[in-house]
Residue frames as a rotation matrix with the C-alpha (Angstrom) as fourth column:
MET 1
0.516 -0.582 0.629 -97.01
0.821 0.546 -0.168 -65.38
-0.246 0.603 0.759 -19.71
ARG 2
0.478 -0.475 -0.738 -94.02
-0.219 -0.879 0.424 -63.20
-0.850 -0.041 -0.525 -20.62
VAL 3
0.653 -0.210 0.728 -92.86
0.736 0.402 -0.544 -62.86
-0.179 0.891 0.417 -24.22
LEU 4
0.125 -0.712 -0.691 -89.55
0.002 -0.696 0.718 -61.15
-0.992 -0.091 -0.086 -24.99
ILE 5
0.842 0.156 0.516 -89.29
0.508 0.088 -0.857 -59.88
-0.179 0.984 -0.005 -28.57
ALA 6
0.037 -0.932 -0.360 -85.69
0.308 -0.332 0.891 -59.21
-0.951 -0.144 0.275 -29.61
VAL 7
0.894 0.375 0.245 -85.69
0.355 -0.260 -0.898 -56.88
-0.273 0.890 -0.366 -32.61
GLU 8
-0.099 -0.982 0.161 -82.69
0.852 0.001 0.524 -56.13
-0.514 0.189 0.836 -34.81
ASP 9
-0.974 -0.172 -0.144 -84.10
0.063 -0.826 0.561 -53.61
-0.216 0.537 0.815 -37.28
ASP 10
-0.387 0.884 -0.262 -87.34
-0.750 -0.468 -0.467 -52.26
-0.536 0.016 0.844 -38.67
LEU 11
-0.238 0.292 -0.926 -87.68
-0.804 0.476 0.357 -54.99
0.545 0.830 0.122 -41.30
PHE 12
-0.675 -0.032 -0.737 -87.42
0.248 0.931 -0.268 -57.81
0.695 -0.364 -0.620 -38.75
GLY 13
-0.940 0.335 -0.065 -89.34
-0.065 -0.361 -0.930 -55.78
-0.335 -0.870 0.361 -36.19
LEU 14
-0.282 0.872 -0.400 -92.33
-0.953 -0.303 0.011 -55.57
-0.111 0.384 0.916 -38.55
ALA 15
-0.216 0.160 -0.963 -92.15
-0.405 0.883 0.238 -59.31
0.888 0.441 -0.126 -39.29
GLN 16
-0.863 -0.129 -0.489 -91.98
0.359 0.523 -0.773 -60.11
0.355 -0.842 -0.405 -35.59
ALA 17
-0.764 0.643 -0.051 -94.83
-0.445 -0.583 -0.680 -57.69
-0.467 -0.497 0.732 -34.80
SER 18
-0.176 0.697 -0.695 -96.88
-0.905 0.164 0.394 -59.36
0.388 0.698 0.602 -37.53
TYR 19
-0.476 -0.054 -0.878 -96.24
0.076 0.992 -0.102 -62.77
0.876 -0.115 -0.468 -36.01
VAL 20
-0.965 0.070 -0.254 -97.12
0.253 -0.017 -0.967 -61.57
-0.072 -0.997 -0.001 -32.51
THR 21
-0.624 0.757 -0.192 -100.28
-0.640 -0.637 -0.430 -59.75
-0.448 -0.146 0.882 -33.55
ASN 22
-0.011 0.613 -0.790 -101.51
-0.865 0.389 0.315 -62.73
0.501 0.687 0.526 -35.56
THR 23
-0.582 -0.234 -0.779 -100.98
0.131 0.919 -0.373 -65.23
0.803 -0.319 -0.504 -32.77
PRO 24
0.566 0.804 0.183 -103.54
-0.134 -0.129 0.983 -65.89
0.813 -0.581 0.034 -30.02
TRP 25
-0.633 -0.774 0.007 -102.02
-0.063 0.042 -0.997 -65.29
0.771 -0.632 -0.076 -26.58
PRO 26
-0.187 0.561 -0.806 -103.38
0.923 0.380 0.050 -66.02
0.335 -0.735 -0.590 -23.14
PRO 27
0.738 0.493 0.461 -105.10
0.297 -0.851 0.434 -63.11
0.606 -0.183 -0.774 -21.38
LEU 28
0.938 -0.345 0.040 -102.71
-0.248 -0.582 0.775 -60.73
-0.244 -0.736 -0.631 -19.55
THR 29
0.495 -0.820 0.287 -99.71
0.869 0.472 -0.149 -61.84
-0.013 0.323 0.946 -21.60
GLU 30
0.665 -0.400 -0.631 -96.86
-0.090 -0.881 0.464 -59.38
-0.742 -0.251 -0.622 -21.13
PHE 31
0.721 -0.447 0.529 -94.61
0.661 0.214 -0.720 -58.38
0.208 0.869 0.449 -24.01
LYS 32
0.504 -0.640 -0.580 -91.17
0.001 -0.671 0.741 -56.78
-0.864 -0.374 -0.337 -23.84
VAL 33
0.906 -0.242 0.347 -89.62
0.355 -0.010 -0.935 -55.43
0.230 0.970 0.077 -27.03
VAL 34
0.564 -0.796 -0.222 -85.83
0.078 -0.215 0.973 -55.31
-0.822 -0.566 -0.059 -26.73
HIS 35
0.889 -0.445 0.109 -83.07
0.091 -0.062 -0.994 -54.07
0.449 0.893 -0.014 -29.02
VAL 36
0.568 -0.790 -0.230 -79.35
0.531 0.138 0.836 -54.55
-0.629 -0.597 0.498 -28.36
ILE 37
0.898 -0.409 -0.164 -76.90
-0.423 -0.695 -0.582 -51.93
0.124 0.592 -0.797 -29.54
GLU 38
0.730 -0.678 -0.088 -73.70
0.674 0.735 -0.079 -53.77
0.118 -0.001 0.993 -30.36
PRO 39
0.506 -0.608 -0.612 -70.45
0.158 -0.632 0.759 -52.15
-0.848 -0.481 -0.223 -29.22
VAL 40
0.857 -0.326 -0.399 -68.29
-0.507 -0.395 -0.766 -50.38
0.093 0.859 -0.504 -31.76
SER 41
0.810 -0.564 -0.158 -65.27
0.551 0.825 -0.122 -52.51
0.200 0.012 0.980 -32.61
LEU 42
0.472 -0.751 -0.462 -61.81
0.272 -0.375 0.887 -51.63
-0.839 -0.543 0.027 -31.32
LYS 43
-0.325 -0.588 0.741 -60.60
0.882 0.095 0.462 -51.67
-0.342 0.803 0.488 -34.91
GLN 44
0.355 0.543 0.761 -62.97
0.761 -0.641 0.101 -48.81
0.543 0.543 -0.641 -35.77
ILE 45
0.973 -0.006 -0.231 -61.86
0.158 -0.714 0.682 -46.80
-0.169 -0.700 -0.694 -32.73
ALA 46
0.212 -0.977 -0.009 -58.16
0.468 0.093 0.879 -47.50
-0.858 -0.191 0.477 -33.32
SER 47
-0.159 -0.246 0.956 -58.39
0.985 -0.109 0.136 -46.34
0.071 0.963 0.259 -36.92
GLY 48
-0.745 -0.111 -0.657 -59.60
0.328 -0.919 -0.217 -43.00
-0.580 -0.377 0.722 -35.60
SER 49
-0.840 0.398 0.368 -62.31
0.311 -0.201 0.929 -42.92
0.444 0.895 0.045 -38.21
ILE 50
0.146 0.985 0.088 -65.15
0.416 -0.142 0.898 -42.52
0.898 -0.094 -0.431 -35.72
LEU 51
-0.378 -0.368 -0.850 -63.42
0.912 0.013 -0.411 -41.37
0.163 -0.930 0.330 -32.53
PRO 52
-0.999 -0.013 0.031 -64.41
0.008 -0.986 -0.164 -37.69
0.033 -0.164 0.986 -32.96
LEU 53
-0.404 0.914 -0.040 -68.00
-0.677 -0.269 0.685 -38.64
0.615 0.304 0.727 -33.64
PHE 54
-0.791 0.012 -0.611 -68.26
0.211 0.944 -0.255 -41.48
0.574 -0.331 -0.749 -31.12
ASP 55
-0.830 0.496 -0.253 -70.54
0.203 -0.153 -0.967 -39.75
-0.519 -0.855 0.026 -28.58
PHE 56
-0.405 0.691 -0.598 -72.79
-0.820 -0.565 -0.097 -38.33
-0.405 0.451 0.795 -31.27
VAL 57
-0.473 0.167 -0.865 -73.00
-0.575 0.686 0.446 -41.68
0.668 0.709 -0.228 -33.08
GLU 58
-0.901 0.096 -0.422 -73.75
0.345 0.750 -0.565 -43.53
0.262 -0.655 -0.709 -29.86
GLU 59
-0.662 0.693 -0.285 -76.55
-0.125 -0.478 -0.869 -41.10
-0.739 -0.540 0.403 -28.92
GLU 60
-0.293 0.553 -0.780 -78.02
-0.951 -0.253 0.178 -41.27
-0.099 0.794 0.600 -32.42
LEU 61
-0.688 0.015 -0.725 -77.92
-0.207 0.954 0.216 -45.11
0.695 0.299 -0.654 -32.42
HIS 62
-0.893 0.364 -0.264 -79.77
0.390 0.338 -0.856 -45.12
-0.222 -0.868 -0.444 -29.11
ARG 63
-0.471 0.743 -0.475 -82.40
-0.541 -0.669 -0.510 -42.67
-0.697 0.017 0.717 -30.38
GLU 64
-0.334 0.311 -0.890 -82.98
-0.881 0.232 0.412 -44.72
0.335 0.921 0.197 -33.54
ALA 65
-0.833 -0.021 -0.554 -83.11
0.094 0.979 -0.179 -47.98
0.546 -0.201 -0.813 -31.59
ALA 66
-0.814 0.547 -0.197 -85.61
0.157 -0.120 -0.980 -46.55
-0.560 -0.829 0.012 -29.11
ALA 67
-0.323 0.696 -0.641 -87.81
-0.842 -0.520 -0.141 -45.29
-0.432 0.495 0.754 -31.96
MET 68
-0.488 0.085 -0.869 -87.72
-0.591 0.700 0.401 -48.69
0.642 0.709 -0.292 -33.67
VAL 69
-0.921 0.145 -0.362 -88.60
0.354 0.700 -0.621 -50.50
0.163 -0.700 -0.696 -30.42
ARG 70
-0.644 0.705 -0.296 -91.42
-0.229 -0.547 -0.805 -48.02
-0.730 -0.451 0.514 -29.88
ARG 71
-0.345 0.513 -0.786 -92.84
-0.935 -0.117 0.335 -48.71
0.080 0.850 0.520 -33.39
VAL 72
-0.633 0.077 -0.770 -92.92
-0.079 0.983 0.163 -52.46
0.770 0.165 -0.616 -32.78
ALA 73
-0.899 0.268 -0.346 -94.38
0.407 0.217 -0.887 -52.04
-0.163 -0.939 -0.304 -29.29
LEU 74
-0.604 0.692 -0.396 -97.05
-0.604 -0.721 -0.340 -49.68
-0.521 0.034 0.853 -30.62
ARG 75
-0.411 0.449 -0.793 -98.26
-0.684 0.424 0.594 -52.27
0.603 0.786 0.133 -33.14
ILE 76
-0.670 0.123 -0.732 -98.63
0.407 0.886 -0.223 -54.81
0.621 -0.448 -0.643 -30.34
ARG 77
-0.866 0.363 -0.345 -100.29
0.162 -0.448 -0.879 -52.30
-0.474 -0.817 0.329 -27.98
ASP 78
-0.560 0.665 -0.494 -102.73
-0.813 -0.555 0.175 -51.28
-0.158 0.500 0.852 -30.70
LYS 79
-0.459 0.348 -0.817 -103.68
-0.344 0.779 0.525 -54.87
0.819 0.522 -0.238 -31.55
PHE 80
-0.370 0.240 -0.897 -104.18
0.642 0.764 -0.061 -56.12
0.671 -0.599 -0.437 -27.99
LYS 81
0.342 0.476 0.810 -105.12
-0.196 -0.807 0.557 -52.83
0.919 -0.349 -0.183 -26.29
SER 82
0.639 -0.184 -0.747 -102.72
0.667 0.616 0.419 -53.91
0.383 -0.766 0.517 -23.58
PRO 83
0.828 -0.416 0.376 -100.80
-0.523 -0.814 0.251 -51.86
0.202 -0.405 -0.892 -21.04
TYR 84
0.643 -0.551 0.532 -98.45
-0.134 0.603 0.786 -54.84
-0.754 -0.576 0.314 -20.67
VAL 85
0.726 -0.495 0.478 -96.08
0.633 0.209 -0.745 -53.99
0.269 0.843 0.465 -23.54
PHE 86
0.711 -0.551 -0.436 -92.68
0.094 -0.541 0.836 -52.80
-0.697 -0.635 -0.333 -22.38
GLU 87
0.878 -0.453 0.153 -89.71
0.068 -0.199 -0.978 -51.36
0.473 0.869 -0.144 -24.24
GLU 88
0.698 -0.715 -0.053 -85.97
0.003 -0.072 0.997 -51.64
-0.717 -0.696 -0.048 -23.59
VAL 89
0.787 -0.613 -0.065 -82.74
-0.124 -0.055 -0.991 -50.72
0.604 0.788 -0.119 -25.40
VAL 90
0.805 -0.579 0.129 -79.51
-0.013 0.200 0.980 -52.19
-0.593 -0.790 0.153 -24.00
LYS 91
0.478 -0.752 -0.453 -75.85
-0.847 -0.259 -0.464 -52.13
0.232 0.606 -0.761 -24.99
GLY 92
-0.034 -0.580 0.814 -73.67
-0.605 0.660 0.445 -55.18
-0.796 -0.477 -0.373 -25.39
ARG 93
-0.917 -0.260 -0.302 -73.34
-0.398 0.604 0.691 -58.34
0.003 0.754 -0.657 -27.43
ALA 94
-0.119 0.979 -0.167 -76.79
-0.939 -0.057 0.339 -59.35
0.322 0.197 0.926 -28.67
LYS 95
-0.082 0.036 -0.996 -76.14
-0.100 0.994 0.045 -63.07
0.992 0.104 -0.078 -28.14
GLU 96
-0.748 -0.310 -0.587 -75.52
0.526 0.263 -0.809 -62.47
0.405 -0.914 -0.034 -24.44
LYS 97
-0.944 0.321 0.076 -77.84
-0.314 -0.806 -0.502 -59.55
-0.100 -0.498 0.862 -23.70
ILE 98
-0.177 0.924 -0.339 -80.96
-0.726 0.110 0.678 -61.20
0.664 0.366 0.652 -25.12
VAL 99
-0.062 0.072 -0.995 -80.41
0.392 0.919 0.042 -64.28
0.918 -0.388 -0.085 -22.94
GLU 100
-0.887 -0.311 -0.342 -79.67
0.437 -0.318 -0.841 -62.05
0.153 -0.895 0.418 -19.92
ALA 101
-0.727 0.668 0.158 -82.84
-0.665 -0.743 0.078 -60.00
0.169 -0.049 0.984 -20.53
ALA 102
0.071 0.750 -0.658 -84.92
-0.356 0.635 0.686 -63.20
0.932 0.185 0.312 -20.75
GLU 103
-0.306 -0.257 -0.917 -83.40
0.660 0.637 -0.399 -64.48
0.686 -0.727 -0.026 -17.51
GLN 104
-0.981 -0.154 -0.117 -83.80
0.191 -0.684 -0.704 -61.19
0.029 -0.713 0.701 -15.61
TRP 105
-0.561 0.827 -0.018 -87.38
-0.816 -0.550 0.180 -60.68
0.139 0.115 0.984 -16.79
SER 106
-0.602 0.273 0.750 -88.31
-0.174 0.872 -0.457 -64.38
-0.779 -0.405 -0.478 -16.32
ALA 107
-0.241 0.472 -0.848 -89.46
-0.964 -0.221 0.151 -64.64
-0.116 0.853 0.508 -19.93
ASP 108
0.184 0.397 0.899 -91.48
-0.237 0.906 -0.352 -67.71
-0.954 -0.148 0.261 -20.93
LEU 109
0.528 0.026 0.849 -90.72
0.768 0.411 -0.490 -67.23
-0.362 0.911 0.197 -24.61
ILE 110
-0.265 -0.606 -0.750 -88.27
-0.080 -0.761 0.643 -65.34
-0.961 0.230 0.154 -26.84
ILE 111
0.739 0.398 0.543 -89.20
0.540 0.131 -0.831 -64.27
-0.402 0.908 -0.118 -30.35
ILE 112
-0.011 -0.863 -0.504 -86.15
-0.107 -0.500 0.859 -63.43
-0.994 0.064 -0.087 -32.46
GLY 113
0.827 0.263 -0.497 -85.40
-0.480 -0.130 -0.868 -62.81
-0.293 0.956 0.018 -36.13
SER 114
0.099 -0.817 0.568 -83.00
0.251 0.573 0.780 -64.65
-0.963 0.065 0.262 -38.39
HIS 115
0.049 -0.202 -0.978 -81.32
-0.837 -0.542 0.070 -63.65
-0.544 0.816 -0.196 -41.64
GLY 116
0.887 0.251 0.387 -80.91
-0.068 0.901 -0.428 -67.32
-0.456 0.353 0.817 -42.53
ARG 117
0.347 -0.841 -0.416 -77.21
-0.938 -0.317 -0.142 -66.86
-0.013 0.439 -0.898 -43.23
ARG 118
0.962 -0.126 0.243 -75.27
0.130 0.992 -0.001 -69.90
-0.241 0.033 0.970 -44.41
GLY 119
0.594 -0.770 0.233 -71.66
0.696 0.348 -0.628 -70.79
0.403 0.535 0.742 -45.14
VAL 120
-0.429 -0.897 0.110 -69.04
0.755 -0.423 -0.501 -68.07
0.496 -0.132 0.858 -44.94
ASP 121
-0.205 0.427 0.881 -71.53
-0.259 -0.892 0.372 -65.37
0.944 -0.152 0.293 -43.92
LEU 122
0.836 0.527 -0.155 -72.61
-0.043 0.343 0.938 -67.48
0.547 -0.778 0.310 -40.95
LEU 123
0.348 -0.808 -0.475 -68.98
0.899 0.432 -0.076 -68.14
0.267 -0.400 0.877 -40.04
MET 124
-0.565 -0.645 0.514 -67.97
0.533 -0.761 -0.369 -64.48
0.629 0.065 0.774 -40.28
LEU 125
-0.404 0.495 0.769 -71.03
-0.469 -0.834 0.291 -62.88
0.785 -0.244 0.569 -38.72
GLY 126
-0.997 0.068 0.040 -72.25
0.004 0.546 -0.838 -65.65
-0.079 -0.835 -0.545 -36.44
SER 127
-0.336 0.941 -0.030 -75.86
0.195 0.100 0.976 -66.35
0.921 0.322 -0.217 -35.68
VAL 128
-0.755 0.145 0.639 -77.52
-0.616 -0.489 -0.617 -64.52
0.223 -0.860 0.459 -32.85
SER 129
0.291 0.957 0.001 -80.67
-0.913 0.277 0.299 -66.62
0.286 -0.088 0.954 -33.22
ASN 130
0.364 -0.224 -0.904 -78.67
0.022 0.972 -0.232 -69.88
0.931 0.065 0.359 -33.01
ALA 131
-0.717 -0.695 -0.061 -76.77
0.126 -0.042 -0.991 -68.71
0.686 -0.718 0.117 -29.92
VAL 132
-0.522 0.602 0.604 -79.93
-0.843 -0.470 -0.260 -67.48
0.127 -0.645 0.753 -28.21
SER 133
0.480 0.738 -0.475 -81.75
-0.667 0.658 0.349 -70.73
0.570 0.149 0.808 -29.01
ALA 134
0.079 -0.566 -0.820 -78.88
0.223 0.812 -0.539 -72.71
0.972 -0.140 0.190 -27.53
HIS 135
-0.781 -0.561 -0.274 -78.54
0.397 -0.107 -0.911 -70.71
0.482 -0.821 0.307 -24.32
ALA 136
-0.372 0.704 0.605 -82.01
-0.547 -0.693 0.469 -69.32
0.750 -0.157 0.643 -23.62
PRO 137
-0.940 0.076 0.332 -83.74
-0.276 0.401 -0.873 -70.19
-0.199 -0.913 -0.356 -20.33
CYS 138
-0.045 0.993 0.110 -87.04
-0.269 0.094 -0.959 -70.61
-0.962 -0.073 0.263 -22.20
SER 139
0.225 0.239 0.945 -88.53
0.787 0.528 -0.320 -71.56
-0.575 0.815 -0.069 -25.54
VAL 140
-0.491 -0.439 -0.752 -87.44
-0.161 -0.803 0.574 -69.61
-0.856 0.403 0.324 -28.65
ILE 141
0.551 0.595 0.585 -89.37
0.597 0.209 -0.774 -68.84
-0.583 0.776 -0.241 -31.84
VAL 142
-0.586 -0.775 -0.235 -87.28
0.268 -0.459 0.847 -67.71
-0.765 0.434 0.477 -34.82
VAL 143
0.636 0.766 -0.092 -89.06
0.249 -0.317 -0.915 -65.47
-0.730 0.559 -0.393 -37.34
LYS 144
-0.562 -0.750 0.349 -87.57
0.586 -0.063 0.808 -65.29
-0.584 0.659 0.475 -40.82
LEU 145
-0.456 0.355 -0.816 -88.47
-0.547 -0.835 -0.057 -62.69
-0.702 0.421 0.575 -43.39
PRO 146
0.576 0.703 0.417 -90.98
-0.029 0.528 -0.849 -63.79
-0.817 0.477 0.325 -46.00
ALA 147
-0.328 -0.659 0.676 -89.46
0.689 0.323 0.649 -65.04
-0.647 0.679 0.348 -49.25
THR 148
-0.062 0.272 -0.960 -89.44
-0.478 -0.853 -0.211 -62.59
-0.876 0.446 0.183 -52.09
GLY 149
-0.933 -0.270 -0.239 -90.40
-0.325 0.345 0.881 -63.38
-0.155 0.899 -0.409 -55.61
SER 150
-0.282 0.875 -0.393 -93.36
-0.733 0.068 0.676 -65.01
0.619 0.479 0.623 -57.29
GLY 151
0.210 0.519 -0.828 -95.64
0.119 0.827 0.549 -67.10
0.971 -0.213 0.112 -55.13
SER 152
-0.784 -0.515 -0.348 -94.32
0.398 0.013 -0.917 -65.67
0.477 -0.857 0.195 -51.86
THR 153
0.404 0.886 -0.229 -96.56
0.755 -0.181 0.630 -64.65
0.516 -0.427 -0.742 -49.02
SER 154
0.104 -0.328 0.939 -96.33
-0.268 -0.918 -0.291 -61.60
0.958 -0.221 -0.184 -46.85
GLU 155
0.935 0.249 0.254 -96.43
-0.312 0.230 0.922 -63.69
0.171 -0.941 0.293 -43.68
PRO 156
0.012 -0.982 0.190 -93.12
-0.990 -0.038 -0.137 -64.30
0.141 -0.186 -0.972 -41.90
ALA 157
0.277 -0.063 -0.959 -91.74
-0.095 0.991 -0.093 -67.84
0.956 0.117 0.268 -41.76
VAL 158
0.405 -0.063 0.912 -91.45
-0.900 -0.203 0.385 -69.23
0.161 -0.977 -0.139 -38.26
THR 159
-0.054 -0.474 -0.879 -89.15
-0.026 0.881 -0.473 -71.84
0.998 -0.003 -0.060 -36.76
GLN 160
0.782 0.320 0.534 -89.77
-0.533 -0.100 0.840 -73.09
0.322 -0.942 0.093 -33.24
SER 161
-0.188 -0.901 -0.392 -86.87
-0.208 0.426 -0.880 -74.16
0.960 -0.084 -0.268 -31.06
ARG 162
-0.899 -0.377 -0.221 -86.60
0.089 0.337 -0.937 -75.89
0.428 -0.863 -0.269 -27.69
ASN 163
-0.737 0.617 -0.277 -89.72
0.499 0.219 -0.839 -76.84
-0.457 -0.756 -0.469 -25.80
GLU 164
-0.953 0.257 0.158 -91.87
-0.039 -0.623 0.781 -75.46
0.299 0.739 0.604 -28.59
ALA 165
-0.153 0.977 -0.147 -95.14
0.367 0.194 0.910 -76.65
0.918 0.085 -0.388 -27.12
SER 166
-0.421 -0.061 -0.905 -94.50
0.898 0.116 -0.425 -75.47
0.131 -0.991 0.006 -23.57
PHE 167
-0.973 0.019 -0.231 -95.59
0.033 -0.976 -0.217 -71.87
-0.229 -0.218 0.949 -24.19
ARG 168
-0.643 0.764 -0.057 -99.03
-0.159 -0.060 0.985 -72.88
0.749 0.643 0.160 -25.47
SER 169
-0.550 0.438 -0.711 -100.43
0.781 0.571 -0.253 -73.68
0.295 -0.694 -0.656 -22.06
């Protein structure tokens, strides 16, 4: 079995790692932790505000992304004592690159995070998890951050999408 874990940031990465490490997987399951660095918008470049720093910023983003992916992968490696935990940082539109990574790696399952945006925020920012769920070549599990406040748990909330039982074999 191959499980692709698409992480956005440390907060979601930790929630996804928690879900993965608390889930029983078949022996020899392979995990790939992926982060997508979104391209800088043309508006930002045209304004000239970041042009002088573009190369530095791009290198720093890649370094930070690789470190975050490594932290998530390390939690999984430590839990399962597995050599089958891979890391990847790619550039592009997350909605497309996550699906492409799943296709190229022949993933059986994608685990992705969701902010749970609604209304105008969803319209303006879109939903990577919705797009991935709709276009993925395999089943998708969406991990949401635990609710904050009284009575909340520290466990992430999970939503299963498309063929949710097919990965349990």
